[in-house]
MITORRO-58801 format. One line per 5 residues: number of its first residue (from 1); their letters; for each residue x, y, z of C-alpha. Coordinates in nm, 4 decimals. Last residue first. Layout:
BEGIN
NUM	A	X/Y/Z | ...
This chain:
BEGIN
114	RYVAG	-1.4595/0.8028/2.1192 | -1.1503/0.6014/1.9472 | -0.8711/0.7526/2.1592 | -1.0557/0.7618/2.5060 | -1.1077/0.3663/2.5132
109	DGSHD	-1.1066/0.3639/2.8875 | -0.8526/0.0606/2.9606 | -0.5474/0.2117/2.8388 | -0.4499/-0.0708/2.6073 | -0.6167/0.1423/2.2912
104	DMCQP	-0.5648/-0.1011/2.0223 | -0.4236/-0.0279/1.6833 | -0.5796/-0.1578/1.3261 | -0.4144/0.1649/1.1515 | -0.6765/0.1238/0.8861
99	ALTAT	-0.6242/0.2245/0.4986 | -0.9731/0.1156/0.4140 | -0.8526/0.0851/0.0613 | -0.6034/-0.1251/0.1621 | -0.8206/-0.3130/0.3894
94	LMEAL	-1.0405/-0.3507/0.0779 | -0.7615/-0.4702/-0.1731 | -0.6285/-0.7318/0.0858 | -0.9644/-0.8707/0.1496 | -0.9841/-0.9389/-0.1971
89	VSPRS	-0.6605/-1.1028/-0.1889 | -0.7362/-1.3080/0.1061 | -1.0632/-1.4285/-0.0771 | -0.8107/-1.5432/-0.3906 | -0.6005/-1.7319/-0.1424
84	SNAQF	-0.2511/-1.6327/-0.0358 | -0.0198/-1.8143/0.1882 | -0.0489/-2.1325/-0.0430 | 0.3046/-2.3165/0.1764 | 0.4672/-2.1089/0.3742
79	YAFFS	0.8231/-2.2282/0.4456 | 0.8914/-2.4340/0.1516 | 0.7100/-2.6790/-0.0647 | 0.6650/-2.4710/-0.3919 | 0.5112/-2.7324/-0.6346
74	PHQWH	0.1922/-2.6110/-0.6346 | 0.3078/-2.2271/-0.7230 | 0.1757/-1.9799/-0.4416 | 0.5565/-1.9017/-0.3275 | 0.6108/-1.8214/-0.7058
69	TMGPV	0.9973/-1.6880/-0.6516 | 1.0081/-1.3355/-0.8087 | 1.2396/-1.2206/-1.0929 | 1.0420/-1.2918/-1.3732 | 0.7405/-1.1106/-1.2004
64	VVSRF	0.9689/-0.7864/-1.1297 | 1.1380/-0.7053/-1.4685 | 0.8774/-0.7502/-1.7496 | 0.5528/-0.7589/-1.5946 | 0.6485/-0.5164/-1.3602
59	DALID	0.8119/-0.3210/-1.6008 | 0.5173/-0.3086/-1.8173 | 0.2819/-0.2463/-1.5491 | 0.5083/0.0848/-1.4610 | 0.4861/0.2054/-1.8205
54	EMPES	0.0913/0.1788/-1.8626 | 0.0730/0.3394/-1.5445 | 0.2065/0.6236/-1.7250 | 0.4855/0.7752/-1.5319 | 0.5412/1.0498/-1.2873
49	AQPPA	0.8071/1.3247/-1.2953 | 1.1389/1.2946/-1.1659 | 1.1826/0.9403/-1.2057 | 1.3460/0.7568/-0.9137 | 1.7029/0.6721/-0.9230
44	QPLQA	1.9690/0.4580/-1.0465 | 1.7021/0.3384/-1.3378 | 1.5731/-0.0422/-1.3128 | 1.7025/-0.3322/-1.5281 | 2.0955/-0.3456/-1.2635
39	AIEGP	1.8300/-0.3634/-0.9928 | 1.6927/-0.7134/-1.1380 | 2.0308/-0.8507/-1.2195 | 2.1584/-0.7709/-0.8736 | 2.1720/-1.1183/-0.7654
34	RVQAK	2.0994/-1.3386/-1.0609 | 1.7736/-1.4233/-1.2150 | 1.4946/-1.6881/-1.2731 | 1.3599/-1.6930/-0.9664 | 1.2453/-2.0358/-0.8087
29	VPFGE	0.8961/-2.2245/-0.8975 | 0.9372/-2.1418/-1.3188 | 0.5991/-2.0143/-1.3927 | 0.3491/-2.2255/-1.5972 | 0.1886/-2.3489/-1.2729
24	IRDLY	0.1062/-1.9842/-1.2009 | -0.1669/-1.9946/-1.4749 | -0.5042/-1.9021/-1.3422 | -0.3383/-1.7583/-1.0254 | -0.1631/-1.5124/-1.3000
19	DAMWD	-0.4847/-1.4415/-1.4761 | -0.6802/-1.3797/-1.1627 | -0.4243/-1.1189/-1.0966 | -0.3819/-0.9923/-1.4440 | -0.7603/-0.9556/-1.4585
14	VLEHA	-0.7433/-0.7987/-1.1155 | -0.4678/-0.5273/-1.2020 | -0.6823/-0.4198/-1.5476 | -0.9895/-0.3523/-1.3476 | -0.7594/-0.1923/-1.1239
9	HRRFD	-0.6244/0.0025/-1.3960 | -0.9607/0.1141/-1.5551 | -1.0662/0.2255/-1.1528 | -0.7831/0.4126/-1.1126 | -0.7922/0.6033/-1.4519
4	ASEM	-1.1755/0.6888/-1.3851 | -1.1029/0.8018/-1.0538 | -0.8713/1.0493/-1.1697 | -0.5091/0.9650/-1.0369
């Protein structure tokens, strides 16, 4: 993916994420699918060639999102309520870009990192 395409799709995804968080109350809290329903909508094998990002995002919107339990929904009262915030989403984007390994050298001399 070229930098210009990456930038365009990243902006599109950020807009989608902001819209999602703004309208999350409009989604059902719990996934509205039966076991196997999502898998049945996906190809049996991965594509042999790359697909346009527009197609991938369309599948995400039409297949993945309806199959999600929306953990950030204000009426979701189980497990980890509000386990994500807008600032934490931005932090995850930075972390994904840097791809740190976040390992610690326990040898004591730190030689691995010098």
